[in-house]
N, C-alpha and C positions, 0 to 999 in steps of 0.2 A: 246493589247496592256495592259500589266500590269505592273507596278512600283513592282521591285522585294526588300524585305530589304536588304541595304547593309550595314551591321554589321561590325565591323572593320575587316581589312583583308580579309573579304569575297566578293565574285563577281571578275569580271577582274579589273586590277589596271596595265594600259598601261604603267606608266612613267619610267623612265630609274632607279627611287627613288624611295620610298613610305613613305611618313609621318603622322600617326597615330593621331587623336587627344588624348590624352593622358595628364595624369597630368604634365608629364616633357618636352613638347611640344607646352602646349597652355600658355595664357593668358586671363583672363577673366575682359574686363573692359578697359585695357591700351595697349598699343603698345611699340612695342619693340624700345630702346634707343643702344647707342653704347656700351653704361656697359654691354649686354645680352650677352649669349654665344649663339653660334649657335647649330641649333639641328639638320645640315646636312650642309656637305660641298660640292658644286658640282664645276662641271667647266662650263663653259660660252658654252652655247649650249646644255644644258643637261634637261632632264622634270621629274619634280617630280609630282605623283600625291599625294594631298593633302585628306586626310578624313574631311570636316567642319563640324562642326557642330551649327544648328541653335542656336540663343538665345532665341527665341519664345518658350516655353514650359518649362521652365528651371528657370524662373525669380522668384525673389522674391515674388512678384505682383502676381504670377502663382501660389505660394505653393513649388516652389523651389523641386519640385519632378514629373520629367516629367513622370515618370509611374503613377500616379494619376491623373494628369492632361487629357495625352491623353486617359488615361481609361474612363475618363468622358465624352469623345465625342465620344465613340466608338470603339477606338484603343486597339488591343490586344494584351496582356503583350509581345508577343513575335516581334511585329511591331515598339514596344519603343526601341529608339537606345541604347545601351549600355553606348556608351561613353559618352551620353548626360544624363544619368544617374550617370554614373562617377564622371562628373566635378560638376553637381547640387549638389552632395555628399561630394566632397572633394577639388575641387578649389577656394582659399581665394579670395573673394570680397568684397569691401565695396560700397553696394547699394548708399550709400550718398555722394562717393567721385568719385565712378570708372563706365564707359561706362558698356553698355550692351552684348556689341558683346566679342564673342567666338575668339581667333586669334591663328591661329596657326604658328608657325615658331620662331625664325628666319630660313631663309638660307643663308648661305654664299656663295656667287657666287664668286669663285677666278678670279682673273686680273681686279673685278671693283674696279676703285680708286675712288673719290670726284671729282666730275667735267663731269664723263662719263656720260651717258644712261642706264639705265638697261632696256630692252625690254623684256616685260611680253609677250608670245604669249599663249593664251588660246584656248588649241588641243581637251580639251573634261569636259565636265560639265553633270554630271550623278545622277538624283534625286536618294537621299538614302532612303528614302519613300514616300509612294503615299500621303500626306495631308502635310501641314502647317498652318499659324497663322498669321492674319494681325491684330496689336494691335493700340488701342487710348488711351495716357494715360494724366491725367488732366498735364496742364502747357505744352504741347506737343503739335505739330500740326499746320497745317496753321489755326486751328480756335480756337486758345488758349482762354477758356474763356468760349466757346460757345457749342464744343464738349470734350468731351464726356458729354451727359447729365445724370445729378444724381450722386451722391457721388462717383463711382465706376469706375475702369480703365473698356476697354471693350477691350478682347480680341478674335478674329472671328475667327472659325476653316472652313478650307477651304479643302476639299476633292480632291484628284484629278482624274481625269475620261479621258476616249478615246472618242474621236467624232471625229469618220472619219479617223481613223489613228494616231492623233495628241492629246497629252496631254492636258487636260484643267485642272484649277480650276474651282470650283464651288462654287454659294454663293445663298442662297434661298433668295427669295426678298422679303420674309418675316422670323421673328424669327420662327425656326422650324417647317416652312412649305413649300409648292410647291406653284409653278415651282423656277427650279434657273435658274440663268445665269449663261453662263462660258463665257471664255476667254482661249484665249492660253497662254501655257507657255512659256516663253523666259528665261530659268535661265543664273544667272549671279552672280558673286560675287561683292557685295557691297563695301566690303572692300579688294584691293591691295596695299601694300606699303613699303618701301624703312625705315629703322632705321632712328633714329634725331640723331644728334650729342649729347653730353654731357650722363651724369647718371638720367635725369629724363625721365621716361616712361609716351607719353604726352596719356589722353583720347583719349577713342577709338572712341569717336562719333565724332569730330570736323575734317574734312579733311582740309590736308593744301599742302605745295610743295611736301611731303613726300607722300604723296596719300593719305593713310589711307580709311575713309569712304566716296569716293568719289559719291558712288550711282550712275553710269553712266549707265543706260541699255543697250546703244549699245555693251557692253564689251561681247558679247557673244561668242558662238564658234567661232573658225576662226578671230576672233578680236584680236587687240594688244594693250599693254600700255605702253608708255614711261616714266620712272621716273627718273630725277635727284639721281642723288648716292651720297650721303650724309654723308656715312663715311665706310671706309676699306669691301670690300665684299659685301656692299649694305643690306646685313641682311632683306632677303627679309621676308615680312608674306600675309598672306589671311585669307581672315574671311566673315561675314555677308552673306551668301550663300541666295541668293533670287531665287524662281520660277517665277517670274513674277512683276514687276514693273512700272507705269505710271510716265512719268515726273512729277517732282515733289514731290511723296512721299506723299502730303497730309495730310496721317491720322497720320503719323508717321512713321510706320511699312508699309510694301508690304505686300506680301506674302512672307513671310520667312520661308526656310525649307531647309533641310542639304542638301548638294551636294556632290559626289564624284568629284573632280577637277584634272586635267591635265594639267599643264600649262610646259611651256619650258620657260630658262630664257637664254639670251645674253647679251653681254656686249657691247653698243656702244662706244669706245672711243671718249674722247670729241672733239677730233679735227676731226672725222667723224661725229660725232654729229654735229657740229655747220653747218659745211659741208651743211649737210642735211637737216637741220632744224631751221639754227638759233639759239640763244640762248633760249633755254629751261629751265624755270623757274618752272615748276609746270606740273602737269599730260599732258598727251597727249595722244591720244586714235585713233588709227588707224585702220579703217574698211574696207574692201573692197572696198565701193565706196568713203568713206569718211576720211579725215584726221579730228580732232576735238579738238581743243584746248581748253583750260577751264578756268574761273574766279571764285575765291571766295572769299567773305566776309561777314562778318556777317550781311551786307544792302546788301538786292536784287538786287539795283539799282548798290554798288558801286561794284559788284559781276560781274555784266552786263558789267560794264564800263572797269572791269579788262579781261575780256574775248574778250571785243574787241580790247583793245589794245596787247595781245599776238595774237590774230589771226593776227590783223598787220605786227606784228614780222615776225610772221611764214610765211606767203605772202612774205613777203621781205628777209627773210634768205634763205627760199627754192627755189624760183623763182628769187628773185631781181626786185619783184613789187615795184613800187614808191606810196610812203604812202598814198599821196591823189585818186590813182587809187586803191590802194589796198581798200581804206575805203567806194568809191563808187563802188567797185566790192563787199565788203560784204554788202550793203545795197540792192542792186538788185541781189546778186545770192545765200546768205549765211543764213540758218535758226540758230535763237540763242533759244536754248532747256533751259526750266529749270531741272537742275538735281533734284534738292533736296530744299525742304525750311524748313526743319527739323532739321537738324543736328546742329546747333548752329551756325554754317559755312554754307550758303548757296552756290551752285552753278549754274554756266551757263555752258553751255560747246554751242560750234558753230560747223556747220557740212560744210567742204569747201570740195566741190566735187572736187577730182583730176582730173576726165575725162576733166574739163574744163581748165586744163593745159595742154593736155595731148601734143600739139606740144612744150613744155620749158621741157629743160635738167633739170634737177635734180639728185643733189647724192640718191644713193638710199643704206639705211643705212644696209638693211637687208645682201646684199652682201659683207659687212665690217666687219661683226661682227664675224667670225667663229674661230679669233684667234688674239683676242686684244690683246695681249703683245707683237705682229711681227707688229703691226698697229701703234704703238706708236711712 
């Protein structure tokens, strides 16, 4: 199994629409706000294929020259993405004020109004290259002041290899040596969000009620993210592609690498959203097995408490569970995982098994999203 190089516009593009990462469709280090103009307008229920670009390999501390950076790790010139080269050379970014992430969008979803939920279904995530980078920078990560050792930042190159029909990331046990340790890829987008109100673009690093850099590794193919819409049309965007990440993302980045992502966008009107989930005030993930409420705060303990409160609200809003019984259920049956501790605002997410409530009636938002205007 090989990974073809997916240059812009090359290879399968399964979405109803396609957005390449160009000078006209990306922000570098900032997220869209209400004042931004959409790069595409779609109807609820349509899908979009995005070419996303990883920031690793194009940043200032890596030379801001992806061709040179990746060639130093043995990558041939034709395997370096053209859009990464163009963005590094031509897109404005203040390294002292802006975040690192390349964000593609925003997309206007017709019929999305403040108070609705935007449902984003992850239909396909395809690696664009057979390599990625994991970085640790001074002042960042879980062990600030301890790692990295020495005065320079550390960027670790990771090649992708196939083992038993499954793609793996690989790292040596010792610098430049053998053997290697390998781990299976589980691609996801670290950043999926909606625009905030006002005319100030948020920094790309801290996540929030708008979504953004939530770094929840459950958001692989076949999963869904629900976000509270804040501005007309939602103005959705994506970025921060990963090949793999452990919960916590302790070094600062995980295996960062460019993906071709196909997502479907649907509007859940406010009334239907409340009937299905109660009041959703921040990102909510759904996998084939779990409903995943979130909590975020600069303090990890506070993020945990926020996630518990979100979980209690979901259990009551969706299934009518009394608070004291819901609290007991969470303690007995729900795992609370650390999404990440490296993005200024830490994240915690809970995994609530829907099968535990198989005998309890609940509204189903997917069946209510096909024609949002008629459902109002």
